[in-house]
A tleap script that builds the chain and sets N, CA, C and O, in Angstrom:
source leaprc.protein.ff14SB
mol = sequence {
  NMET MET GLU LEU ALA THR LEU ALA SER GLY
  VAL ILE ILE LEU TRP ARG TYR ARG LEU PRO
  PHE LEU VAL MET PRO ILE ALA VAL THR LEU
  LEU TYR MET SER MET ASP LEU ALA PRO PHE
  LEU PHE GLY ASP TYR ASN LEU ALA TRP VAL
  LEU LYS GLU PHE VAL SER CVAL
}
set mol.1.N position { -31.105 64.765 61.600 }
set mol.1.CA position { -31.839 65.793 62.281 }
set mol.1.C position { -31.627 65.709 63.787 }
set mol.1.O position { -31.493 66.726 64.466 }
set mol.2.N position { -31.598 64.484 64.295 }
set mol.2.CA position { -31.400 64.309 65.724 }
set mol.2.C position { -30.009 64.762 66.151 }
set mol.2.O position { -29.829 65.277 67.255 }
set mol.3.N position { -29.029 64.569 65.275 }
set mol.3.CA position { -27.674 65.002 65.589 }
set mol.3.C position { -27.582 66.522 65.662 }
set mol.3.O position { -26.884 67.066 66.517 }
set mol.4.N position { -28.282 67.200 64.768 }
set mol.4.CA position { -28.269 68.665 64.813 }
set mol.4.C position { -28.949 69.198 66.066 }
set mol.4.O position { -28.498 70.184 66.651 }
set mol.5.N position { -30.028 68.550 66.478 }
set mol.5.CA position { -30.712 68.966 67.701 }
set mol.5.C position { -29.836 68.729 68.927 }
set mol.5.O position { -29.804 69.562 69.832 }
set mol.6.N position { -29.128 67.605 68.966 }
set mol.6.CA position { -28.225 67.325 70.075 }
set mol.6.C position { -27.078 68.312 70.102 }
set mol.6.O position { -26.685 68.788 71.167 }
set mol.7.N position { -26.543 68.621 68.934 }
set mol.7.CA position { -25.455 69.585 68.849 }
set mol.7.C position { -25.903 70.973 69.292 }
set mol.7.O position { -25.191 71.643 70.040 }
set mol.8.N position { -27.056 71.402 68.847 }
set mol.8.CA position { -27.564 72.723 69.226 }
set mol.8.C position { -27.843 72.803 70.719 }
set mol.8.O position { -27.476 73.782 71.369 }
set mol.9.N position { -28.487 71.785 71.262 }
set mol.9.CA position { -28.773 71.823 72.700 }
set mol.9.C position { -27.495 71.737 73.520 }
set mol.9.O position { -27.398 72.375 74.568 }
set mol.10.N position { -26.515 70.965 73.068 }
set mol.10.CA position { -25.233 70.891 73.773 }
set mol.10.C position { -24.503 72.216 73.770 }
set mol.10.O position { -23.923 72.603 74.784 }
set mol.11.N position { -24.521 72.913 72.660 }
set mol.11.CA position { -23.862 74.225 72.577 }
set mol.11.C position { -24.571 75.245 73.465 }
set mol.11.O position { -23.922 76.056 74.126 }
set mol.12.N position { -25.888 75.202 73.479 }
set mol.12.CA position { -26.639 76.152 74.322 }
set mol.12.C position { -26.368 75.881 75.801 }
set mol.12.O position { -26.153 76.818 76.570 }
set mol.13.N position { -26.377 74.617 76.202 }
set mol.13.CA position { -26.125 74.294 77.604 }
set mol.13.C position { -24.689 74.629 77.983 }
set mol.13.O position { -24.437 75.131 79.078 }
set mol.14.N position { -23.736 74.353 77.076 }
set mol.14.CA position { -22.340 74.707 77.357 }
set mol.14.C position { -22.176 76.209 77.471 }
set mol.14.O position { -21.438 76.684 78.335 }
set mol.15.N position { -22.840 76.958 76.629 }
set mol.15.CA position { -22.758 78.419 76.691 }
set mol.15.C position { -23.345 78.949 77.999 }
set mol.15.O position { -22.855 79.930 78.558 }
set mol.16.N position { -24.393 78.292 78.474 }
set mol.16.CA position { -25.071 78.751 79.697 }
set mol.16.C position { -24.305 78.384 80.961 }
set mol.16.O position { -24.186 79.218 81.858 }
set mol.17.N position { -23.774 77.149 81.065 }
set mol.17.CA position { -23.203 76.666 82.312 }
set mol.17.C position { -21.681 76.630 82.349 }
set mol.17.O position { -21.113 76.666 83.440 }
set mol.18.N position { -21.006 76.562 81.234 }
set mol.18.CA position { -19.545 76.589 81.140 }
set mol.18.C position { -18.852 75.507 81.979 }
set mol.18.O position { -17.871 75.784 82.669 }
set mol.19.N position { -19.362 74.297 81.916 }
set mol.19.CA position { -18.746 73.177 82.611 }
set mol.19.C position { -17.985 72.328 81.591 }
set mol.19.O position { -18.523 72.034 80.524 }
set mol.20.N position { -16.751 71.928 81.891 }
set mol.20.CA position { -15.944 71.206 80.904 }
set mol.20.C position { -16.537 69.869 80.467 }
set mol.20.O position { -16.355 69.460 79.320 }
set mol.21.N position { -17.245 69.182 81.369 }
set mol.21.CA position { -17.789 67.877 81.012 }
set mol.21.C position { -18.885 67.982 79.956 }
set mol.21.O position { -19.198 66.988 79.300 }
set mol.22.N position { -19.463 69.140 79.781 }
set mol.22.CA position { -20.525 69.323 78.793 }
set mol.22.C position { -19.993 69.331 77.361 }
set mol.22.O position { -20.776 69.365 76.412 }
set mol.23.N position { -18.684 69.300 77.198 }
set mol.23.CA position { -18.099 69.224 75.860 }
set mol.23.C position { -18.233 67.800 75.306 }
set mol.23.O position { -18.233 67.606 74.091 }
set mol.24.N position { -18.346 66.807 76.194 }
set mol.24.CA position { -18.409 65.419 75.750 }
set mol.24.C position { -19.593 65.122 74.836 }
set mol.24.O position { -19.384 64.508 73.790 }
set mol.25.N position { -20.836 65.523 75.166 }
set mol.25.CA position { -21.926 65.247 74.211 }
set mol.25.C position { -21.720 65.931 72.857 }
set mol.25.O position { -22.113 65.390 71.824 }
set mol.26.N position { -21.117 67.095 72.858 }
set mol.26.CA position { -20.840 67.797 71.604 }
set mol.26.C position { -19.807 67.027 70.795 }
set mol.26.O position { -19.958 66.873 69.583 }
set mol.27.N position { -18.752 66.537 71.456 }
set mol.27.CA position { -17.709 65.783 70.762 }
set mol.27.C position { -18.241 64.482 70.180 }
set mol.27.O position { -17.911 64.127 69.049 }
set mol.28.N position { -19.057 63.773 70.939 }
set mol.28.CA position { -19.623 62.512 70.451 }
set mol.28.C position { -20.578 62.769 69.293 }
set mol.28.O position { -20.603 62.015 68.321 }
set mol.29.N position { -21.353 63.824 69.399 }
set mol.29.CA position { -22.268 64.172 68.313 }
set mol.29.C position { -21.499 64.517 67.042 }
set mol.29.O position { -21.886 64.097 65.952 }
set mol.30.N position { -20.424 65.271 67.171 }
set mol.30.CA position { -19.617 65.612 65.990 }
set mol.30.C position { -18.949 64.379 65.392 }
set mol.30.O position { -18.786 64.297 64.175 }
set mol.31.N position { -18.557 63.409 66.238 }
set mol.31.CA position { -17.973 62.169 65.732 }
set mol.31.C position { -18.987 61.411 64.886 }
set mol.31.O position { -18.685 61.007 63.764 }
set mol.32.N position { -20.194 61.217 65.424 }
set mol.32.CA position { -21.216 60.498 64.672 }
set mol.32.C position { -21.671 61.275 63.438 }
set mol.32.O position { -21.980 60.678 62.407 }
set mol.33.N position { -21.711 62.578 63.539 }
set mol.33.CA position { -22.105 63.386 62.391 }
set mol.33.C position { -21.064 63.284 61.271 }
set mol.33.O position { -21.415 63.222 60.093 }
set mol.34.N position { -19.791 63.269 61.646 }
set mol.34.CA position { -18.758 63.145 60.621 }
set mol.34.C position { -18.808 61.782 59.943 }
set mol.34.O position { -18.574 61.680 58.739 }
set mol.35.N position { -19.112 60.735 60.705 }
set mol.35.CA position { -19.221 59.409 60.096 }
set mol.35.C position { -20.438 59.307 59.184 }
set mol.35.O position { -20.393 58.610 58.171 }
set mol.36.N position { -21.524 59.994 59.532 }
set mol.36.CA position { -22.711 59.958 58.676 }
set mol.36.C position { -22.541 60.809 57.427 }
set mol.36.O position { -23.105 60.485 56.382 }
set mol.37.N position { -21.787 61.873 57.515 }
set mol.37.CA position { -21.610 62.757 56.365 }
set mol.37.C position { -20.504 62.308 55.411 }
set mol.37.O position { -20.458 62.777 54.273 }
set mol.38.N position { -19.617 61.420 55.838 }
set mol.38.CA position { -18.498 60.997 54.991 }
set mol.38.C position { -18.949 60.381 53.670 }
set mol.38.O position { -18.471 60.819 52.623 }
set mol.39.N position { -19.844 59.387 53.655 }
set mol.39.CA position { -20.270 58.838 52.355 }
set mol.39.C position { -20.984 59.873 51.489 }
set mol.39.O position { -20.868 59.850 50.264 }
set mol.40.N position { -21.718 60.776 52.126 }
set mol.40.CA position { -22.424 61.812 51.372 }
set mol.40.C position { -21.437 62.773 50.703 }
set mol.40.O position { -21.617 63.143 49.542 }
set mol.41.N position { -20.398 63.176 51.435 }
set mol.41.CA position { -19.438 64.127 50.886 }
set mol.41.C position { -18.564 63.510 49.805 }
set mol.41.O position { -18.243 64.166 48.814 }
set mol.42.N position { -18.171 62.236 49.993 }
set mol.42.CA position { -17.324 61.587 49.005 }
set mol.42.C position { -18.129 60.957 47.874 }
set mol.42.O position { -17.569 60.608 46.835 }
set mol.43.N position { -19.434 60.810 48.069 }
set mol.43.CA position { -20.293 60.290 47.019 }
set mol.43.C position { -20.121 58.813 46.741 }
set mol.43.O position { -20.530 58.334 45.684 }
set mol.44.N position { -19.526 58.086 47.662 }
set mol.44.CA position { -19.301 56.659 47.463 }
set mol.44.C position { -20.058 55.876 48.528 }
set mol.44.O position { -19.551 55.659 49.629 }
set mol.45.N position { -21.262 55.459 48.196 }
set mol.45.CA position { -22.092 54.746 49.162 }
set mol.45.C position { -21.752 53.260 49.228 }
set mol.45.O position { -22.163 52.576 50.165 }
set mol.46.N position { -21.008 52.751 48.245 }
set mol.46.CA position { -20.631 51.339 48.265 }
set mol.46.C position { -19.569 51.066 49.317 }
set mol.46.O position { -19.542 49.984 49.904 }
set mol.47.N position { -18.701 52.028 49.560 }
set mol.47.CA position { -17.643 51.873 50.555 }
set mol.47.C position { -17.973 52.639 51.829 }
set mol.47.O position { -17.085 53.210 52.461 }
set mol.48.N position { -19.220 52.651 52.199 }
set mol.48.CA position { -19.663 53.464 53.333 }
set mol.48.C position { -18.970 53.059 54.631 }
set mol.48.O position { -18.523 53.928 55.380 }
set mol.49.N position { -18.870 51.759 54.916 }
set mol.49.CA position { -18.250 51.342 56.170 }
set mol.49.C position { -16.762 51.626 56.188 }
set mol.49.O position { -16.214 51.969 57.236 }
set mol.50.N position { -16.101 51.491 55.058 }
set mol.50.CA position { -14.669 51.799 54.999 }
set mol.50.C position { -14.438 53.284 55.235 }
set mol.50.O position { -13.506 53.662 55.944 }
set mol.51.N position { -15.269 54.120 54.652 }
set mol.51.CA position { -15.153 55.570 54.872 }
set mol.51.C position { -15.452 55.931 56.319 }
set mol.51.O position { -14.763 56.767 56.903 }
set mol.52.N position { -16.467 55.313 56.901 }
set mol.52.CA position { -16.802 55.605 58.300 }
set mol.52.C position { -15.665 55.202 59.227 }
set mol.52.O position { -15.365 55.919 60.182 }
set mol.53.N position { -15.030 54.069 58.961 }
set mol.53.CA position { -13.892 53.656 59.767 }
set mol.53.C position { -12.730 54.627 59.604 }
set mol.53.O position { -12.077 54.989 60.583 }
set mol.54.N position { -12.474 55.043 58.385 }
set mol.54.CA position { -11.366 55.970 58.125 }
set mol.54.C position { -11.608 57.317 58.784 }
set mol.54.O position { -10.682 57.893 59.356 }
set mol.55.N position { -12.810 57.825 58.718 }
set mol.55.CA position { -13.129 59.119 59.307 }
set mol.55.C position { -13.079 59.046 60.832 }
set mol.55.O position { -12.627 59.988 61.483 }
set mol.56.N position { -13.539 57.941 61.401 }
set mol.56.CA position { -13.549 57.843 62.861 }
set mol.56.C position { -12.144 57.725 63.441 }
set mol.56.O position { -11.915 58.124 64.583 }
set mol.57.N position { -11.218 57.192 62.687 }
set mol.57.CA position { -9.831 57.115 63.164 }
set mol.57.C position { -9.213 58.476 63.076 }
set mol.57.O position { -8.045 58.647 63.426 }
savepdb mol mol.pdb
quit
């Protein structure tokens, strides 16, 4: 939930101010969100750290 709030606020601020550095919080949020969603999407919670490492690379 916190990741979605960060993503939404980052998109709103980027839309309002159009500064290139504001893309960084969005990129970091998407990185962490992809690592959190990987075990859920693949359905393998036993290999959660291996999936998170693979997705982050």
